Structure formats: structure tokens, C-alpha cells
C-alpha positions in Angstrom: 28.0 30.4 -17.6 31.6 29.6 -18.3 30.6 28.2 -21.7 28.6 31.3 -22.6 31.5 33.6 -21.6 33.8 31.5 -23.9 31.4 31.9 -26.8 31.2 35.7 -26.2 34.9 36.0 -26.1 35.2 34.0 -29.4 32.7 36.3 -31.2 34.4 39.5 -29.9 37.9 38.3 -30.7 39.2 40.2 -33.8 42.9 39.1 -34.0 43.7 37.6 -37.4 40.7 39.4 -39.0 42.9 41.3 -41.4 44.6 38.1 -42.5 41.3 36.4 -43.1 40.1 39.4 -45.2 43.4 39.4 -47.1 43.0 35.6 -47.9 39.6 36.4 -49.3 40.5 39.5 -51.4 44.0 38.8 -52.6 43.0 36.0 -55.1 40.4 38.3 -56.6 42.8 41.1 -56.9 45.4 38.9 -58.5 42.9 37.6 -61.0 41.8 41.1 -61.9 45.5 42.2 -62.5 46.2 39.1 -64.5 43.2 39.7 -66.7 44.2 43.4 -67.2 47.7 42.3 -68.3 46.4 39.6 -70.6 43.9 41.8 -72.3 46.4 44.6 -72.5 48.8 42.3 -74.4 45.9 41.2 -76.6 45.0 44.8 -77.6 48.7 45.6 -78.2 49.0 42.6 -80.6 45.7 43.6 -82.2 47.2 47.0 -83.0 50.4 45.4 -84.3 48.3 43.3 -86.7 46.3 46.3 -87.9 49.5 48.3 -88.6 51.2 45.3 -90.3 48.2 45.1 -92.7 48.6 48.8 -93.5 52.3 48.3 -94.2 51.7 45.2 -96.3 49.1 47.0 -98.5 51.4 49.9 -99.1 54.3 47.7 -100.0 52.1 45.4 -102.2 50.8 48.5 -104.1 54.3 49.4 -105.3 55.8 45.9 -105.6 55.7 43.1 -108.2 52.4 41.1 -107.9 52.5 38.8 -105.0 50.1 36.4 -106.8 52.7 36.0 -109.6 52.9 37.6 -113.0 50.7 35.1 -114.8 47.9 35.3 -112.3 48.1 39.1 -112.2 48.0 39.3 -116.1 44.7 37.4 -116.1 43.1 40.5 -114.7 43.6 42.1 -118.1 41.9 39.2 -120.0 38.5 40.5 -120.8 35.4 38.5 -121.9 35.6 37.8 -125.6 32.0 39.1 -126.0 33.3 42.6 -125.0 34.9 44.7 -127.7 37.9 46.3 -126.1 40.5 48.1 -128.2 43.8 49.6 -127.1 43.1 53.0 -125.5 39.5 52.2 -124.6 38.4 52.5 -121.0 38.7 49.3 -119.0 35.5 47.3 -119.4 33.4 47.2 -116.2 33.7 43.5 -115.7 34.5 42.4 -112.2 37.7 40.4 -111.8 40.0 39.5 -109.0 42.9 37.2 -108.1 44.2 36.4 -104.7 46.7 34.1 -102.9 47.5 33.0 -99.4 50.6 31.5 -98.0 52.0 28.7 -100.3 49.9 29.8 -103.3 51.7 33.1 -103.5 55.1 33.8 -105.1 57.4 32.7 -102.3 60.1 35.3 -102.8 57.7 38.2 -103.2 55.6 37.2 -100.2 58.8 36.9 -98.1 59.8 40.4 -99.1 56.3 41.6 -98.1 56.7 39.9 -94.7 60.3 40.6 -93.8 61.0 43.8 -95.9 63.6 41.9 -97.9 66.2 41.1 -95.2 64.6 37.7 -94.5 64.4 38.4 -90.7 61.3 39.2 -88.7 61.5 41.8 -86.0 64.6 43.5 -87.5 65.0 46.2 -90.1 68.2 45.6 -92.0 67.2 46.3 -95.5 65.7 49.8 -95.1 62.2 48.5 -95.8 59.9 47.6 -93.0 58.0 44.3 -93.5 54.8 43.1 -92.0 56.4 40.8 -89.4 58.9 43.5 -88.5 55.9 45.2 -86.9 54.0 42.0 -85.9 56.6 39.2 -85.3 53.9 36.6 -84.7 52.7 36.7 -88.3 53.5 33.9 -90.8 53.1 33.5 -94.5 49.9 31.5 -94.0 48.3 34.4 -92.1 48.6 36.8 -95.1 46.1 37.0 -98.0 46.8 39.3 -100.9 44.1 40.1 -103.4 44.2 42.2 -106.6 40.9 43.6 -107.9 40.3 45.2 -111.3 39.6 48.9 -110.4 38.4 49.9 -113.9 41.0 52.7 -113.9 43.5 53.2 -116.7 42.8 51.9 -120.2 43.1 48.8 -122.4 46.6 48.1 -123.6 48.3 50.3 -121.0 52.0 49.4 -121.2 52.4 49.0 -117.4 49.3 46.8 -117.2 45.9 47.5 -115.5 45.6 49.7 -112.5 44.3 47.5 -109.8 43.2 47.7 -106.2 45.4 45.8 -103.8 44.0 44.3 -100.6 46.0 42.8 -97.8 44.3 41.1 -95.0 45.1 38.7 -92.1 43.6 35.3 -91.5 43.6 33.0 -88.5 45.8 35.3 -86.3 45.2 34.5 -82.6 46.3 35.8 -79.3 46.9 33.0 -76.7 46.3 33.7 -73.1 48.8 32.6 -70.5 47.1 33.1 -67.1 43.4 33.4 -67.4 42.6 30.6 -69.9 41.9 28.0 -67.2 40.0 30.5 -65.0 37.8 32.0 -67.7 37.7 29.1 -70.1 39.1 31.3 -72.9 42.2 29.9 -74.5 42.7 32.5 -77.2 40.9 35.1 -79.3 41.1 35.6 -83.0 42.2 38.9 -84.3 39.8 40.3 -87.1 41.1 40.2 -90.7 41.7 44.0 -90.9 41.6 44.2 -94.7 43.4 47.2 -96.1 43.1 48.3 -99.7 45.1 50.6 -101.8 45.2 51.6 -105.5 48.3 50.4 -107.2 50.8 53.1 -108.3 50.0 54.7 -111.6 51.9 57.6 -113.2 50.6 57.1 -116.7 47.1 58.3 -117.7 47.2 58.1 -121.5 48.4 55.6 -124.1 51.0 58.0 -125.3 53.7 59.9 -123.4 53.9 57.2 -120.7 56.8 57.6 -118.3 
């Protein structure tokens, strides 16, 4: 009888129950909060990358060709089988040139990234660069492409009117807390290509300004 009464008292005893429940739930709550913080940072950096691509495309559209003058000039070299005289519409022949990282003009790509002041994360030159908005970007993450848009005309003094595309490659967000728990070390941010037509204020072969 004594043994049975001890067992009954054990099952009825509720002291320490709250502590036991806390030990079971607190780890779960902490994991959820950590995941919310991690994914919140990931979304924030994702938005930074998208905005940086927009800024880069806008700056590239009004800047000297990031691919270099010679590569950009090749967009205006038409197939010899096509008769194209000065003043004619640009032949509908697809063409594009692009560069990434070290294959770009270093000085022009640096201006695209930093805005001209050579510093990421600070605006000292009056122009906002891509890594002023997204400091984690490097030159190797940026791909700049120029596509023949078929606008303008052959022999235009300021060159062909092109479509400029800036996109990001291999940009990742590294997790700090949940990588070991979920087995996810990082996620890759999509390329977010942004295209713009290069600036053009001349629509005829005479009276160009």
C-alpha cells in the first residue's frame, strides 16, 4: 500500500512542470526566431541586389561602354552581304557584346560599382554606384551586355542606339544560425537582369545635337 501511495503522489505531483514545458518549447521558439531573422536578412539583401541592378542599368545607359570602345563598336559592324548606307535603318541582324568582371574595362566597371569615388557603401562623388546600395557586390558579380536595338540609323555620329542589360551572377546570402540545423548554407540570389535603351537625342543624320 505504501508503494502504491508513493506512485500516486508521484503522478499527481506538478511542481517543476512549467520548467519542463519551457525546456521543451524554448528551443523550438529560438529556432523559429532565428529562422525569421535569417530569412529577413536574406530578403533585405535580395532587395538590395535588385535595386543595385536597376541603378547599374541606368548608369550604364548614360556612360561610356563598360565592354570597351572596340567591343562596343563591333555592334555597328554589319554583315558584308547586307547593303547598309549612311542614313539607312539599322539592319535587323542580331548582335550583342557583353563582359563580366575582369573582361570589362576596369575603370568604367569600377565607376559603375562605386559611383566614381572608389568606395563601396559611401556616396562621396554625387553618383550612387551599385555597391553603394549592395556592399556585398564585387566586380565578378556584374555582367553588362549591349544588344543591337535596331533603333537609329547607319552612320549615326554617336554610334548605334543599343539596349543595355545589367545583371548579377553568383550572388549568395550566407546563413549564420540555421545552416547547421536546416542543412542550408546559403541561397543564390537570382540574376535580376535590368535592361534600358541607351540615351539618344538624335533621330536624323542631320541636325544632330
